[in-house]
N, C-alpha and C positions, 0 to 999 in steps of 0.2 A: 775836643774832649769836653764832656758835659760836667759842669761844676755843681756840687751839691748846694742847696739853698732853698729858702722858702719862696713860694709863689702864690699869687692870688687865685682863689677859686671863685668861679662865677656860675650863674645859672646856665649859661651857654656851655661851659665845660662839663657840667653835670649831665647835660643832655646826651653826652656820649656814653654814659654808664647805663647799663640795662636796668639797674635798680631804680633809677630816677627818670628814665627816658619818657615814661608815659605821663609824668606829672606836668601840670601847667607851669609856665615860666615863673609865675608868682610863688608857687610852692618851691620850685627849685632855687629861686633866689633866697627864700627863707632858710632852706637847708644849707645853701652855700655860705651863709653868714656863720654857720656853726662849724664849717669845715676848715681844715688846714691843708695846704698843698705844699709838697716838697719834692725836689729832685734829688735823686741819689746816684752817685757814680757807680759804675760797675764794680762788683765784688764787695760792696758795702753791706755790713751786717745791719739789717733793719730792725729785726726783733731777735734777741737771744732766747734760746730755749730756757724754760722755767722762769721767764721774765714775769714780773708782777703787774705789768701794764695791761690794760683792758680795752684799748682803743681798737677801732675797726678801720681797715684800709681797703681802698679801691684802686685798682691799677688803671691809670689813664694811658700810659704808654710804657714800653719796656717789658722785661720778663723778670720774675722773681722765682727763686727755688725754695721749696719747702723741704726741710731736712730735719731728721730726728737723730740724736746721738744717744746710743744705749750706754748703760753704766760702764761697760768696759771700753768705751770709745768707738764702738762700731758705728759707722755712719749709714743711715737708712734714708735714701732719697725718696720722698713721697711723690712729688710731681712738680712741674713748672706751672706758673700762672701768668697769663698775658693780659692784654688790654680788655677791660670790662669785668674782670674777675675781682673777687673780694676775699679777704682773709682776716682772721682775728675775731670773727663774730662769736665763736664758741666761748671765749673768755669774757666777752661783753655780756653774754646771756647767762652764764653760770657763775661768773666771778672768780673762777679758778685761774691758776697760773697758765702761761702759754705751754702748750704741749709740744711745740716744735720751733725750730729756728727758721728765720726767713732771711734770705740773702739776695741782693740784686745781681742778676746774671749779666745785665746790660745796663746802660744808663736808663734810669726808670723814674717816672713821674707818678707819685702816689697822692691820693686825696684821703684824708683821715677824719674820723669823727671820734670824739671821746665816747666812752661807754654810756654815760648819761645821755648825751645828745643822740646817740644811736637808738637807745631805747625810747626816747621821746619821739623820734621820727617814726619808729615802728608803730607807736600808739596813735600818732596823728594821721599817718598816711597808710591806709590799708593796702594799697598796691605795693608799697615797699615791703610790708609785712608778708604779703603773699609771695613776693619774689624771694625773700629770705627763706620762707618755709619750703618753697619748691627747691631751692638750692640745697637746703639741709636734707631733704628727701633724696635728692640726687646723690649727695655725699654718702648717705647711709647705704644706698644701692651699690655705689662704687665699692665701699668697704666690704659689703656682704659678698659681692662678686669676688673680691680679692681673697677673702677667707675661704670660699669654696674652691677657688683655683689652687690655693696653696695646699688645701687638704686633699684634693682629688686629681690634680693634673701633674704630669711629668714635666721636667725642665723645658723641653722643647715646646710642649703644648702651652706652658705659661709664657714663653717668649712670643708665641703666635698670638695669644690673647692680649698681651701688652701692646704688641704692634697694632693689632686691630683697634684697641682702645685709643692709641695715639692717632690712628687714621680717622676714626670717627670723631675725634676731638677737632680735627681740621675741617672735615666736611662729613656730616652723618650719612649722606646719600651718594657721594661720588664713588665711581668705580675705580678711578685712578686718583691717588692722593700724593702730594709732596709734603713731607714732614720737614719743615725748615729748622725746627729746634729739636733735633733728635738728641736724646740724652746720650752721654758718653756710655761706653760699654760698662764702666764701673757703676755709673748711676743706674743704668738699666738693670744690671744684675742685682743691685741692692733693693730695687723695687720688687723683684720677684724671688729674692732669696736664692741666688745661685752664684756661680763664679763667672767672672768676666769672659773667660775663655769659652765657656759654653755659649754665651751670647754672641761672641765674635764668630764662632764656628757655625752656628745656626743661621746667622744673618748671611754669611758667605754662601752657605748651602742654598738658602732661599734665592740668593742672587743668581746662582748657577742654574737653577731650574726656571728662572725667568719670572719669579713672583715679585721681585723688587730689584731696584737698581740704585747703587750708591751714586750720589751727585757730587758730594764733597765730604770732608771730614765730619761735618755736623748735619748734613742733609741727605735724605734718601727719598726715593719715590716708590710707592707701592703700586705696582702695575696692574694688579688684579685683586681688588679688595673683596669682591664677592667670593673668590676662590679662598682667600684667607679666612673669610667669615665661615665658609663651609668647613674648613679644616678645624676651626675652633668648635663649631657646632657638633661635629662628629664625635668629639671626645667629651664634650660637656653634657650632652643629652644622654 
């Protein structure tokens, strides 16, 4: 069992993060002095929704879940984030409260920067600024795609689009992909606004026609990603 606690951040450890990988060691060492490292046990609440904090976090290892709770208590699961990804940058940039809750799904090691330190790093190191800009552009595209899907696609088509998104997140070019961190049916359904039974039924149907194969409770293999891609393209275009 991994115990929570603070750990030291070094230039070498920051080299594993895409945001800082291209920087020379001296620059990473300077940034490391501004960082805080911490391990979190599984199921730990890292950031509560509407929190006033503005720090930025980078996932060194483990998986975190990004979740939003609506006014009536309905839980909407946005996505999971794994090693190399970051969260919290929106609050650091605009000074507003957190828009979602973050929970460690597994034992997780995070590196964090205060909002002030993060903004200073962006000003001093253009490559980090460029990384953050590209990431924000990718986030806008993702949210735009979801809005279009919710407005134009039927339930089964939205399931196909989400499966394709998960597959491309593992490997953008592979024809066969294993999704190790498959969301539960409840989490999957909350992402695309449908009921869990619809998700369960459609995944079972796709397995029967040979498009995917269940490996265990939380993992499945998509056996023909190009075919899935075509199914999505046919209803989106």
